[in-house]
ZADO-1210 file (C-alpha; in nm, 4 decimals, padded with zeros to 6 digits):
<atoms>
<atom x="-03.9067" y="07.2852" z="-00.9095" code="UNK" pos="1"/>
<atom x="-03.9053" y="07.6144" z="-01.0837" code="UNK" pos="2"/>
<atom x="-03.9649" y="07.9801" z="-00.9543" code="UNK" pos="3"/>
<atom x="-04.3277" y="08.0825" z="-00.9614" code="UNK" pos="4"/>
<atom x="-04.2607" y="08.4047" z="-01.1190" code="UNK" pos="5"/>
<atom x="-03.9496" y="08.3939" z="-01.3400" code="UNK" pos="6"/>
<atom x="-03.9589" y="08.0132" z="-01.3966" code="UNK" pos="7"/>
<atom x="-03.5840" y="07.9714" z="-01.3121" code="UNK" pos="8"/>
<atom x="-03.4803" y="07.6218" z="-01.1916" code="UNK" pos="9"/>
<atom x="-03.4361" y="07.6273" z="-00.8298" code="UNK" pos="10"/>
<atom x="-03.1105" y="07.4995" z="-00.7171" code="UNK" pos="11"/>
<atom x="-03.2403" y="07.4901" z="-00.3428" code="UNK" pos="12"/>
<atom x="-03.6200" y="07.4768" z="-00.3254" code="UNK" pos="13"/>
<atom x="-03.6065" y="07.5143" z="00.0466" code="UNK" pos="14"/>
<atom x="-03.4782" y="07.8707" z="00.0059" code="UNK" pos="15"/>
<atom x="-03.6960" y="08.1589" z="00.1189" code="UNK" pos="16"/>
<atom x="-03.6624" y="08.3380" z="-00.2158" code="UNK" pos="17"/>
<atom x="-03.5745" y="08.2879" z="-00.5882" code="UNK" pos="18"/>
<atom x="-03.1995" y="08.3596" z="-00.6440" code="UNK" pos="19"/>
<atom x="-03.2741" y="08.5280" z="-00.9724" code="UNK" pos="20"/>
<atom x="-03.5809" y="08.7429" z="-00.9027" code="UNK" pos="21"/>
<atom x="-03.6193" y="08.7424" z="-00.5422" code="UNK" pos="22"/>
<atom x="-03.9687" y="08.6115" z="-00.5484" code="UNK" pos="23"/>
<atom x="-04.0920" y="08.4396" z="-00.2253" code="UNK" pos="24"/>
<atom x="-04.0997" y="08.0744" z="-00.2734" code="UNK" pos="25"/>
<atom x="-04.3280" y="08.0028" z="00.0349" code="UNK" pos="26"/>
<atom x="-04.6788" y="08.1135" z="00.1426" code="UNK" pos="27"/>
<atom x="-04.8315" y="08.0990" z="00.4821" code="UNK" pos="28"/>
<atom x="-05.1407" y="07.8608" z="00.4974" code="UNK" pos="29"/>
<atom x="-05.3853" y="07.7768" z="00.7458" code="UNK" pos="30"/>
<atom x="-05.2859" y="07.7504" z="01.1067" code="UNK" pos="31"/>
<atom x="-04.9581" y="07.9123" z="01.0199" code="UNK" pos="32"/>
<atom x="-04.8238" y="07.6250" z="00.8145" code="UNK" pos="33"/>
<atom x="-04.6003" y="07.7004" z="00.5171" code="UNK" pos="34"/>
<atom x="-04.6816" y="07.5901" z="00.1586" code="UNK" pos="35"/>
<atom x="-04.4429" y="07.5964" z="-00.1248" code="UNK" pos="36"/>
<atom x="-04.4899" y="07.8245" z="-00.4066" code="UNK" pos="37"/>
<atom x="-04.2567" y="07.6500" z="-00.6576" code="UNK" pos="38"/>
<atom x="-04.3677" y="07.5106" z="-00.9801" code="UNK" pos="39"/>
<atom x="-04.3713" y="07.1233" z="-01.0177" code="UNK" pos="40"/>
<atom x="-04.3002" y="06.9221" z="-01.3436" code="UNK" pos="41"/>
<atom x="-04.4172" y="06.5906" z="-01.1808" code="UNK" pos="42"/>
<atom x="-04.8027" y="06.6417" z="-01.1455" code="UNK" pos="43"/>
<atom x="-04.8804" y="06.3885" z="-01.4270" code="UNK" pos="44"/>
<atom x="-04.8509" y="06.0259" z="-01.3171" code="UNK" pos="45"/>
<atom x="-04.7066" y="05.8137" z="-01.5906" code="UNK" pos="46"/>
<atom x="-04.9466" y="05.5435" z="-01.7267" code="UNK" pos="47"/>
<atom x="-04.7407" y="05.2320" z="-01.7686" code="UNK" pos="48"/>
<atom x="-05.0071" y="05.1036" z="-02.0240" code="UNK" pos="49"/>
<atom x="-05.3026" y="05.2287" z="-02.1921" code="UNK" pos="50"/>
<atom x="-05.6262" y="05.1814" z="-01.9638" code="UNK" pos="51"/>
<atom x="-05.8121" y="04.8642" z="-02.0668" code="UNK" pos="52"/>
<atom x="-06.0930" y="04.8818" z="-02.3128" code="UNK" pos="53"/>
<atom x="-06.0191" y="05.2681" z="-02.3875" code="UNK" pos="54"/>
<atom x="-06.1142" y="05.3650" z="-02.7465" code="UNK" pos="55"/>
<atom x="-05.8502" y="05.4830" z="-02.9894" code="UNK" pos="56"/>
<atom x="-05.9534" y="05.7565" z="-03.2372" code="UNK" pos="57"/>
<atom x="-05.7662" y="05.7003" z="-03.5713" code="UNK" pos="58"/>
<atom x="-05.7890" y="06.0031" z="-03.8170" code="UNK" pos="59"/>
<atom x="-05.9156" y="05.8994" z="-04.1484" code="UNK" pos="60"/>
<atom x="-05.6465" y="05.9350" z="-04.4115" code="UNK" pos="61"/>
<atom x="-05.6495" y="06.2807" z="-04.5848" code="UNK" pos="62"/>
<atom x="-05.4353" y="06.5647" z="-04.6577" code="UNK" pos="63"/>
<atom x="-05.3629" y="06.7786" z="-04.3262" code="UNK" pos="64"/>
<atom x="-05.2855" y="07.1175" z="-04.3916" code="UNK" pos="65"/>
<atom x="-04.9294" y="07.2543" z="-04.3435" code="UNK" pos="66"/>
<atom x="-04.9997" y="07.4302" z="-04.0337" code="UNK" pos="67"/>
<atom x="-05.3041" y="07.4516" z="-03.7746" code="UNK" pos="68"/>
<atom x="-05.3276" y="07.7049" z="-03.4907" code="UNK" pos="69"/>
<atom x="-05.6156" y="07.6513" z="-03.2640" code="UNK" pos="70"/>
<atom x="-05.5571" y="07.9366" z="-03.0030" code="UNK" pos="71"/>
<atom x="-05.8569" y="08.1502" z="-03.1326" code="UNK" pos="72"/>
<atom x="-06.0857" y="07.9096" z="-02.9743" code="UNK" pos="73"/>
<atom x="-05.8777" y="07.8611" z="-02.6541" code="UNK" pos="74"/>
<atom x="-05.9952" y="07.9935" z="-02.3154" code="UNK" pos="75"/>
<atom x="-05.7481" y="08.2283" z="-02.1104" code="UNK" pos="76"/>
<atom x="-05.4394" y="08.0394" z="-02.0193" code="UNK" pos="77"/>
<atom x="-05.4892" y="07.9081" z="-01.6543" code="UNK" pos="78"/>
<atom x="-05.2174" y="07.8977" z="-01.3713" code="UNK" pos="79"/>
<atom x="-05.2027" y="07.5854" z="-01.1722" code="UNK" pos="80"/>
<atom x="-04.9493" y="07.7385" z="-00.9274" code="UNK" pos="81"/>
<atom x="-04.7824" y="07.4942" z="-00.7062" code="UNK" pos="82"/>
<atom x="-05.0489" y="07.2104" z="-00.7293" code="UNK" pos="83"/>
<atom x="-04.9848" y="06.9058" z="-00.9239" code="UNK" pos="84"/>
<atom x="-05.3125" y="06.9630" z="-01.1196" code="UNK" pos="85"/>
<atom x="-05.1503" y="06.9834" z="-01.4705" code="UNK" pos="86"/>
<atom x="-05.3697" y="06.6932" z="-01.6161" code="UNK" pos="87"/>
<atom x="-05.6957" y="06.8482" z="-01.4775" code="UNK" pos="88"/>
<atom x="-05.5886" y="07.1899" z="-01.6388" code="UNK" pos="89"/>
<atom x="-05.5252" y="07.0205" z="-01.9630" code="UNK" pos="90"/>
<atom x="-05.8429" y="06.8414" z="-01.9817" code="UNK" pos="91"/>
<atom x="-06.0671" y="07.1246" z="-01.8518" code="UNK" pos="92"/>
<atom x="-05.8784" y="07.3492" z="-02.1113" code="UNK" pos="93"/>
<atom x="-05.9876" y="07.1038" z="-02.3918" code="UNK" pos="94"/>
<atom x="-06.3502" y="07.1110" z="-02.2670" code="UNK" pos="95"/>
<atom x="-06.3584" y="07.4849" z="-02.2547" code="UNK" pos="96"/>
<atom x="-06.2238" y="07.4871" z="-02.6129" code="UNK" pos="97"/>
<atom x="-06.5137" y="07.2760" z="-02.7225" code="UNK" pos="98"/>
<atom x="-06.7756" y="07.5058" z="-02.5786" code="UNK" pos="99"/>
<atom x="-06.6124" y="07.8238" z="-02.7431" code="UNK" pos="100"/>
<atom x="-06.5668" y="07.6376" z="-03.0876" code="UNK" pos="101"/>
<atom x="-06.9313" y="07.5348" z="-03.0805" code="UNK" pos="102"/>
<atom x="-07.0352" y="07.9040" z="-03.0397" code="UNK" pos="103"/>
<atom x="-07.1688" y="07.8583" z="-02.6808" code="UNK" pos="104"/>
<atom x="-07.0976" y="08.1192" z="-02.4179" code="UNK" pos="105"/>
<atom x="-06.7511" y="08.0612" z="-02.2619" code="UNK" pos="106"/>
<atom x="-06.7828" y="07.9241" z="-01.9219" code="UNK" pos="107"/>
<atom x="-06.4498" y="07.9148" z="-01.6941" code="UNK" pos="108"/>
<atom x="-06.4716" y="07.5674" z="-01.5357" code="UNK" pos="109"/>
<atom x="-06.3510" y="07.4438" z="-01.2005" code="UNK" pos="110"/>
<atom x="-06.0010" y="07.2752" z="-01.2338" code="UNK" pos="111"/>
<atom x="-05.9934" y="07.2288" z="-00.8554" code="UNK" pos="112"/>
<atom x="-06.3035" y="07.0322" z="-00.8536" code="UNK" pos="113"/>
<atom x="-06.1794" y="06.7960" z="-01.1234" code="UNK" pos="114"/>
<atom x="-05.8478" y="06.7554" z="-00.9399" code="UNK" pos="115"/>
<atom x="-06.0213" y="06.6690" z="-00.6111" code="UNK" pos="116"/>
<atom x="-06.2439" y="06.3990" z="-00.7764" code="UNK" pos="117"/>
<atom x="-05.9692" y="06.2527" z="-00.9790" code="UNK" pos="118"/>
<atom x="-05.7434" y="06.2038" z="-00.6555" code="UNK" pos="119"/>
<atom x="-06.0629" y="06.0583" z="-00.4968" code="UNK" pos="120"/>
<atom x="-06.0293" y="05.7730" z="-00.7500" code="UNK" pos="121"/>
<atom x="-05.6919" y="05.6862" z="-00.6388" code="UNK" pos="122"/>
<atom x="-05.7776" y="05.7378" z="-00.2545" code="UNK" pos="123"/>
<atom x="-05.5428" y="06.0446" z="-00.2414" code="UNK" pos="124"/>
<atom x="-05.7656" y="06.3417" z="-00.1539" code="UNK" pos="125"/>
<atom x="-05.5380" y="06.4463" z="00.1252" code="UNK" pos="126"/>
<atom x="-05.2298" y="06.4360" z="-00.0968" code="UNK" pos="127"/>
<atom x="-05.1151" y="06.6599" z="-00.3604" code="UNK" pos="128"/>
<atom x="-05.0422" y="06.3544" z="-00.5514" code="UNK" pos="129"/>
<atom x="-05.1048" y="06.4258" z="-00.9297" code="UNK" pos="130"/>
<atom x="-05.2871" y="06.2008" z="-01.1662" code="UNK" pos="131"/>
<atom x="-05.2919" y="06.0081" z="-01.4729" code="UNK" pos="132"/>
<atom x="-05.4710" y="06.1783" z="-01.7690" code="UNK" pos="133"/>
<atom x="-05.7216" y="05.8688" z="-01.7596" code="UNK" pos="134"/>
<atom x="-05.8162" y="05.9351" z="-01.3875" code="UNK" pos="135"/>
<atom x="-05.9001" y="06.2979" z="-01.4725" code="UNK" pos="136"/>
<atom x="-06.1138" y="06.2004" z="-01.7575" code="UNK" pos="137"/>
<atom x="-06.2931" y="05.9285" z="-01.5441" code="UNK" pos="138"/>
<atom x="-06.3555" y="06.2111" z="-01.2910" code="UNK" pos="139"/>
<atom x="-06.5149" y="06.4356" z="-01.5694" code="UNK" pos="140"/>
<atom x="-06.7348" y="06.1466" z="-01.6814" code="UNK" pos="141"/>
<atom x="-06.8408" y="06.0366" z="-01.3247" code="UNK" pos="142"/>
<atom x="-06.8756" y="06.3900" z="-01.1646" code="UNK" pos="143"/>
<atom x="-06.8810" y="06.6579" z="-01.4336" code="UNK" pos="144"/>
<atom x="-06.7091" y="07.0053" z="-01.4335" code="UNK" pos="145"/>
<atom x="-06.8897" y="07.2951" z="-01.2529" code="UNK" pos="146"/>
<atom x="-06.8234" y="07.6664" z="-01.3207" code="UNK" pos="147"/>
<atom x="-06.5201" y="07.8112" z="-01.1601" code="UNK" pos="148"/>
<atom x="-06.7306" y="08.0365" z="-00.9594" code="UNK" pos="149"/>
<atom x="-06.8831" y="07.7399" z="-00.7904" code="UNK" pos="150"/>
<atom x="-06.5472" y="07.6080" z="-00.6652" code="UNK" pos="151"/>
<atom x="-06.2696" y="07.8747" z="-00.7187" code="UNK" pos="152"/>
<atom x="-05.9141" y="07.7601" z="-00.7668" code="UNK" pos="153"/>
<atom x="-05.7793" y="07.8255" z="-00.4162" code="UNK" pos="154"/>
<atom x="-05.4577" y="07.6331" z="-00.3118" code="UNK" pos="155"/>
<atom x="-05.5807" y="07.6021" z="00.0521" code="UNK" pos="156"/>
<atom x="-05.9086" y="07.4235" z="-00.0552" code="UNK" pos="157"/>
<atom x="-05.7220" y="07.1583" z="-00.2674" code="UNK" pos="158"/>
<atom x="-05.8145" y="06.8832" z="-00.0118" code="UNK" pos="159"/>
<atom x="-06.1668" y="07.0094" z="00.0868" code="UNK" pos="160"/>
<atom x="-06.4615" y="06.8044" z="-00.0579" code="UNK" pos="161"/>
<atom x="-06.6846" y="07.0342" z="-00.2541" code="UNK" pos="162"/>
<atom x="-07.0415" y="07.0664" z="-00.1128" code="UNK" pos="163"/>
<atom x="-07.3274" y="06.8702" z="-00.2817" code="UNK" pos="164"/>
<atom x="-07.4652" y="07.1912" z="-00.4422" code="UNK" pos="165"/>
<atom x="-07.1276" y="07.2261" z="-00.6617" code="UNK" pos="166"/>
<atom x="-07.1748" y="06.8557" z="-00.7751" code="UNK" pos="167"/>
<atom x="-07.5288" y="06.9627" z="-00.8637" code="UNK" pos="168"/>
<atom x="-07.4118" y="07.2450" z="-01.0826" code="UNK" pos="169"/>
<atom x="-07.1437" y="07.0283" z="-01.2632" code="UNK" pos="170"/>
<atom x="-07.1665" y="06.9875" z="-01.6496" code="UNK" pos="171"/>
<atom x="-07.1204" y="06.6221" z="-01.7333" code="UNK" pos="172"/>
<atom x="-07.0191" y="06.6773" z="-02.0990" code="UNK" pos="173"/>
<atom x="-07.2767" y="06.4111" z="-02.2132" code="UNK" pos="174"/>
<atom x="-07.2566" y="06.3399" z="-02.5781" code="UNK" pos="175"/>
<atom x="-06.8827" y="06.3895" z="-02.5870" code="UNK" pos="176"/>
<atom x="-06.6491" y="06.1061" z="-02.6522" code="UNK" pos="177"/>
<atom x="-06.2857" y="06.0878" z="-02.4892" code="UNK" pos="178"/>
<atom x="-06.0441" y="05.8758" z="-02.6990" code="UNK" pos="179"/>
<atom x="-05.6783" y="05.8230" z="-02.7246" code="UNK" pos="180"/>
<atom x="-05.4837" y="05.9166" z="-03.0323" code="UNK" pos="181"/>
<atom x="-05.1514" y="05.7375" z="-03.1086" code="UNK" pos="182"/>
<atom x="-04.8107" y="05.8706" z="-03.2257" code="UNK" pos="183"/>
<atom x="-04.7269" y="06.2127" z="-03.3867" code="UNK" pos="184"/>
<atom x="-04.9513" y="06.1385" z="-03.7010" code="UNK" pos="185"/>
<atom x="-05.2346" y="06.0784" z="-03.4825" code="UNK" pos="186"/>
<atom x="-05.1837" y="06.3936" z="-03.2987" code="UNK" pos="187"/>
<atom x="-05.1578" y="06.5990" z="-03.6230" code="UNK" pos="188"/>
<atom x="-05.4638" y="06.4283" z="-03.7516" code="UNK" pos="189"/>
<atom x="-05.6674" y="06.5252" z="-03.4664" code="UNK" pos="190"/>
<atom x="-05.5305" y="06.8922" z="-03.4763" code="UNK" pos="191"/>
<atom x="-05.6077" y="06.9051" z="-03.8527" code="UNK" pos="192"/>
<atom x="-05.9844" y="06.8161" z="-03.7602" code="UNK" pos="193"/>
<atom x="-05.9831" y="07.1095" z="-03.4975" code="UNK" pos="194"/>
<atom x="-05.9302" y="06.9061" z="-03.1739" code="UNK" pos="195"/>
<atom x="-05.6598" y="06.9902" z="-02.9301" code="UNK" pos="196"/>
<atom x="-05.4672" y="06.6841" z="-02.7808" code="UNK" pos="197"/>
<atom x="-05.3271" y="06.6405" z="-02.4367" code="UNK" pos="198"/>
<atom x="-04.9550" y="06.5681" z="-02.4019" code="UNK" pos="199"/>
<atom x="-04.7996" y="06.3823" z="-02.1256" code="UNK" pos="200"/>
<atom x="-04.4125" y="06.4377" z="-02.1282" code="UNK" pos="201"/>
<atom x="-04.1123" y="06.3919" z="-01.9273" code="UNK" pos="202"/>
<atom x="-03.8496" y="06.6833" z="-01.9828" code="UNK" pos="203"/>
<atom x="-03.5620" y="06.8199" z="-01.7579" code="UNK" pos="204"/>
<atom x="-03.6878" y="07.1282" z="-01.5689" code="UNK" pos="205"/>
<atom x="-03.4236" y="07.3303" z="-01.7590" code="UNK" pos="206"/>
<atom x="-03.6291" y="07.2967" z="-02.0837" code="UNK" pos="207"/>
<atom x="-03.9459" y="07.4656" z="-01.9248" code="UNK" pos="208"/>
<atom x="-03.7069" y="07.7439" z="-01.7963" code="UNK" pos="209"/>
<atom x="-03.5738" y="07.8022" z="-02.1505" code="UNK" pos="210"/>
<atom x="-03.9044" y="07.7804" z="-02.3117" code="UNK" pos="211"/>
<atom x="-04.0457" y="08.0421" z="-02.0557" code="UNK" pos="212"/>
<atom x="-03.7775" y="08.2887" z="-02.1927" code="UNK" pos="213"/>
<atom x="-03.7705" y="08.1971" z="-02.5725" code="UNK" pos="214"/>
<atom x="-04.1147" y="08.0519" z="-02.6430" code="UNK" pos="215"/>
<atom x="-03.9525" y="07.7400" z="-02.7660" code="UNK" pos="216"/>
<atom x="-03.8634" y="07.4047" z="-02.5927" code="UNK" pos="217"/>
<atom x="-03.4871" y="07.2957" z="-02.6417" code="UNK" pos="218"/>
<atom x="-03.3609" y="06.9457" z="-02.6927" code="UNK" pos="219"/>
<atom x="-03.2298" y="06.7959" z="-02.3740" code="UNK" pos="220"/>
<atom x="-02.8501" y="06.7945" z="-02.3274" code="UNK" pos="221"/>
<atom x="-02.6768" y="06.4467" z="-02.3737" code="UNK" pos="222"/>
<atom x="-02.6406" y="06.4126" z="-01.9855" code="UNK" pos="223"/>
<atom x="-03.0097" y="06.4724" z="-01.9188" code="UNK" pos="224"/>
<atom x="-03.2134" y="06.2653" z="-02.1543" code="UNK" pos="225"/>
<atom x="-03.4763" y="06.1064" z="-01.9541" code="UNK" pos="226"/>
<atom x="-03.6252" y="05.7737" z="-02.0731" code="UNK" pos="227"/>
<atom x="-04.0174" y="05.8087" z="-02.0658" code="UNK" pos="228"/>
<atom x="-04.0374" y="05.4252" z="-02.0598" code="UNK" pos="229"/>
<atom x="-03.8950" y="05.4355" z="-01.7149" code="UNK" pos="230"/>
<atom x="-04.0332" y="05.7620" z="-01.5707" code="UNK" pos="231"/>
<atom x="-04.2722" y="05.7778" z="-01.2932" code="UNK" pos="232"/>
<atom x="-04.4017" y="06.1176" z="-01.3578" code="UNK" pos="233"/>
<atom x="-04.4041" y="06.4223" z="-01.6005" code="UNK" pos="234"/>
<atom x="-04.6017" y="06.7053" z="-01.6870" code="UNK" pos="235"/>
<atom x="-04.9368" y="06.7457" z="-01.8894" code="UNK" pos="236"/>
<atom x="-04.9961" y="07.0123" z="-02.1432" code="UNK" pos="237"/>
<atom x="-05.2220" y="07.0757" z="-02.4370" code="UNK" pos="238"/>
<atom x="-05.1119" y="07.0664" z="-02.7949" code="UNK" pos="239"/>
<atom x="-05.3137" y="07.3217" z="-02.9817" code="UNK" pos="240"/>
<atom x="-05.1288" y="07.3389" z="-03.3126" code="UNK" pos="241"/>
<atom x="-04.8508" y="07.2345" z="-03.5449" code="UNK" pos="242"/>
<atom x="-04.6165" y="07.3596" z="-03.8293" code="UNK" pos="243"/>
<atom x="-04.5021" y="07.0958" z="-04.0663" code="UNK" pos="244"/>
<atom x="-04.2440" y="07.3336" z="-04.2166" code="UNK" pos="245"/>
<atom x="-04.0987" y="07.4230" z="-03.8903" code="UNK" pos="246"/>
<atom x="-04.1510" y="07.0618" z="-03.7442" code="UNK" pos="247"/>
<atom x="-04.3186" y="07.1865" z="-03.4399" code="UNK" pos="248"/>
<atom x="-04.6181" y="07.1465" z="-03.2112" code="UNK" pos="249"/>
<atom x="-04.7824" y="07.4470" z="-03.0524" code="UNK" pos="250"/>
<atom x="-04.8028" y="07.3703" z="-02.6814" code="UNK" pos="251"/>
<atom x="-05.0463" y="07.5353" z="-02.4293" code="UNK" pos="252"/>
<atom x="-04.9123" y="07.5284" z="-02.0726" code="UNK" pos="253"/>
<atom x="-05.0976" y="07.5943" z="-01.7333" code="UNK" pos="254"/>
<atom x="-04.8385" y="07.8271" z="-01.5819" code="UNK" pos="255"/>
<atom x="-05.0185" y="08.1439" z="-01.6619" code="UNK" pos="256"/>
<atom x="-04.9857" y="08.3985" z="-01.9458" code="UNK" pos="257"/>
<atom x="-04.6322" y="08.5121" z="-01.8321" code="UNK" pos="258"/>
<atom x="-04.4720" y="08.1931" z="-01.9271" code="UNK" pos="259"/>
<atom x="-04.3408" y="08.1612" z="-02.2899" code="UNK" pos="260"/>
<atom x="-04.5402" y="08.3487" z="-02.5497" code="UNK" pos="261"/>
<atom x="-04.8605" y="08.4380" z="-02.3733" code="UNK" pos="262"/>
<atom x="-04.8691" y="08.0864" z="-02.2001" code="UNK" pos="263"/>
<atom x="-04.7761" y="07.8974" z="-02.5036" code="UNK" pos="264"/>
<atom x="-04.4532" y="07.7685" z="-02.6645" code="UNK" pos="265"/>
<atom x="-04.3317" y="07.5757" z="-02.9638" code="UNK" pos="266"/>
<atom x="-04.2071" y="07.2091" z="-02.9181" code="UNK" pos="267"/>
<atom x="-04.0093" y="07.0128" z="-03.1785" code="UNK" pos="268"/>
<atom x="-04.2277" y="06.7312" z="-03.2867" code="UNK" pos="269"/>
<atom x="-03.9436" y="06.4901" z="-03.2711" code="UNK" pos="270"/>
<atom x="-03.8983" y="06.6033" z="-02.9072" code="UNK" pos="271"/>
<atom x="-04.2529" y="06.5148" z="-02.8330" code="UNK" pos="272"/>
<atom x="-04.2101" y="06.1724" z="-02.9846" code="UNK" pos="273"/>
<atom x="-03.8930" y="06.1062" z="-02.8043" code="UNK" pos="274"/>
<atom x="-03.9830" y="06.2291" z="-02.4581" code="UNK" pos="275"/>
<atom x="-04.3632" y="06.2246" z="-02.4617" code="UNK" pos="276"/>
<atom x="-04.5950" y="05.9376" z="-02.3401" code="UNK" pos="277"/>
<atom x="-04.7658" y="05.9499" z="-02.6679" code="UNK" pos="278"/>
<atom x="-04.9725" y="05.6411" z="-02.5915" code="UNK" pos="279"/>
<atom x="-05.1438" y="05.8722" z="-02.3317" code="UNK" pos="280"/>
<atom x="-05.2462" y="06.1380" z="-02.5620" code="UNK" pos="281"/>
<atom x="-05.6198" y="06.2108" z="-02.5590" code="UNK" pos="282"/>
<atom x="-05.8976" y="06.4089" z="-02.7437" code="UNK" pos="283"/>
<atom x="-06.2614" y="06.4933" z="-02.6569" code="UNK" pos="284"/>
<atom x="-06.5344" y="06.5657" z="-02.8876" code="UNK" pos="285"/>
<atom x="-06.8333" y="06.4313" z="-03.0801" code="UNK" pos="286"/>
<atom x="-06.6153" y="06.1564" z="-03.2244" code="UNK" pos="287"/>
<atom x="-06.8780" y="05.8917" z="-03.2905" code="UNK" pos="288"/>
<atom x="-07.0542" y="06.1312" z="-03.5204" code="UNK" pos="289"/>
<atom x="-06.7370" y="06.2572" z="-03.6936" code="UNK" pos="290"/>
<atom x="-06.6677" y="06.0835" z="-04.0230" code="UNK" pos="291"/>
<atom x="-06.3087" y="06.2177" z="-04.0035" code="UNK" pos="292"/>
<atom x="-06.2275" y="05.9536" z="-03.7290" code="UNK" pos="293"/>
<atom x="-06.2518" y="05.5784" z="-03.6993" code="UNK" pos="294"/>
<atom x="-06.3422" y="05.5229" z="-03.3460" code="UNK" pos="295"/>
<atom x="-06.2679" y="05.1673" z="-03.2161" code="UNK" pos="296"/>
<atom x="-06.5250" y="05.0541" z="-02.9853" code="UNK" pos="297"/>
<atom x="-06.6477" y="05.0473" z="-02.6812" code="UNK" pos="298"/>
<atom x="-06.8101" y="05.3926" z="-02.6450" code="UNK" pos="299"/>
<atom x="-06.5681" y="05.6343" z="-02.4919" code="UNK" pos="300"/>
<atom x="-06.7911" y="05.7250" z="-02.1859" code="UNK" pos="301"/>
<atom x="-06.8068" y="05.3723" z="-02.0667" code="UNK" pos="302"/>
<atom x="-06.4373" y="05.3076" z="-02.1281" code="UNK" pos="303"/>
<atom x="-06.3264" y="05.6398" z="-01.9642" code="UNK" pos="304"/>
<atom x="-06.5434" y="05.5311" z="-01.6578" code="UNK" pos="305"/>
<atom x="-06.3724" y="05.1853" z="-01.6512" code="UNK" pos="306"/>
<atom x="-06.0250" y="05.3644" z="-01.6062" code="UNK" pos="307"/>
<atom x="-06.1172" y="05.4517" z="-01.2552" code="UNK" pos="308"/>
<atom x="-06.1356" y="05.1359" z="-01.0375" code="UNK" pos="309"/>
<atom x="-06.4680" y="05.1634" z="-00.8360" code="UNK" pos="310"/>
<atom x="-06.5852" y="05.4736" z="-01.0148" code="UNK" pos="311"/>
<atom x="-06.9406" y="05.3494" z="-01.0598" code="UNK" pos="312"/>
<atom x="-06.9723" y="05.2291" z="-00.6884" code="UNK" pos="313"/>
<atom x="-06.8507" y="05.5900" z="-00.5746" code="UNK" pos="314"/>
<atom x="-07.1002" y="05.7724" z="-00.7983" code="UNK" pos="315"/>
<atom x="-07.3836" y="05.5433" z="-00.6815" code="UNK" pos="316"/>
<atom x="-07.2836" y="05.6034" z="-00.3224" code="UNK" pos="317"/>
<atom x="-07.2964" y="05.9688" z="-00.3708" code="UNK" pos="318"/>
<atom x="-07.6259" y="05.9530" z="-00.5253" code="UNK" pos="319"/>
<atom x="-07.7434" y="05.7195" z="-00.2429" code="UNK" pos="320"/>
<atom x="-07.6286" y="05.9761" z="00.0060" code="UNK" pos="321"/>
<atom x="-07.8058" y="06.2640" z="-00.1604" code="UNK" pos="322"/>
<atom x="-08.1374" y="06.0672" z="-00.2010" code="UNK" pos="323"/>
<atom x="-08.1038" y="05.9776" z="00.1830" code="UNK" pos="324"/>
<atom x="-08.0667" y="06.3249" z="00.2749" code="UNK" pos="325"/>
<atom x="-08.3745" y="06.4397" z="00.0808" code="UNK" pos="326"/>
<atom x="-08.5707" y="06.1674" z="00.2209" code="UNK" pos="327"/>
<atom x="-08.4664" y="06.2709" z="00.5704" code="UNK" pos="328"/>
<atom x="-08.5468" y="06.6449" z="00.5035" code="UNK" pos="329"/>
<atom x="-08.8964" y="06.5332" z="00.3697" code="UNK" pos="330"/>
<atom x="-08.9594" y="06.3294" z="00.6937" code="UNK" pos="331"/>
<atom x="-08.8583" y="06.6225" z="00.9021" code="UNK" pos="332"/>
<atom x="-09.0840" y="06.8596" z="00.7144" code="UNK" pos="333"/>
<atom x="-09.3876" y="06.6056" z="00.7567" code="UNK" pos="334"/>
<atom x="-09.3090" y="06.5700" z="01.1166" code="UNK" pos="335"/>
<atom x="-09.3019" y="06.9576" z="01.1824" code="UNK" pos="336"/>
<atom x="-09.6197" y="07.0332" z="00.9956" code="UNK" pos="337"/>
<atom x="-09.7984" y="06.6853" z="01.1125" code="UNK" pos="338"/>
<atom x="-09.8546" y="06.5853" z="00.7680" code="UNK" pos="339"/>
</atoms>
């Protein structure tokens, strides 16, 4: 874990304060309980294999420019704080990016709503369990993403189910396709077409500390290389650019604008290849209508829904509950007015 303020790796996360900047490491939550403020790098649950039937978007061969920087279309960098909601932050950031790039009014969208429903898919609503990227996407497909003002990002509400009015206000991203891209070439091809890419990666905490100071991720030392093929968890961020001459990706984190260079940092492409789960990199957009991509069927919305077991049943049950409540309300009105 890392300090929530200066991003120093904490030798003892149970301490009351950071040994470097003296920031408090605990907050008092409801009923006097204490909650850690330390930052986590394990909120991304590693996908051992790509979800079945999910589409792969292969960029059509073409000359990618030497560099791409998508930051002008990015929404303000968010701060996930101590929750394991990194995948939700990355996916919501990609959706906010699309709206801005399409010239629509920017809408800050609720990451906490997405994180709750993504955990619902793994029967872990009471736990700060983290998620796979596919679970987050399935949550967006099934339940949508409401405005932030409808369900604000409050740590103490992470295990509370949003009321139905919040579900009613959710944007479902209809018409957008979610698909995986494979390998560094697939990532670069997507970025060249103006689409950010989610990155799932397993790095030593020291790398995040150094990137916070320098704006660049270092290589792991020989004694701290982590094998992503055996890792159970990691961190999810958004790739929003690349520079072929420098051999780097431009990474958007979700630890606020104080981290790195305004919330961003460079990462060597070879480091992403070495330590990243590049089979778990996702894009979202109007992919089936984009001649720059070859999208392997089936349609992405159906495939993403299939990544969450029982998602259709959960969605239908929620709709049935809402319909039943409406029928009961109508019946009460008729009884009261003797209609």
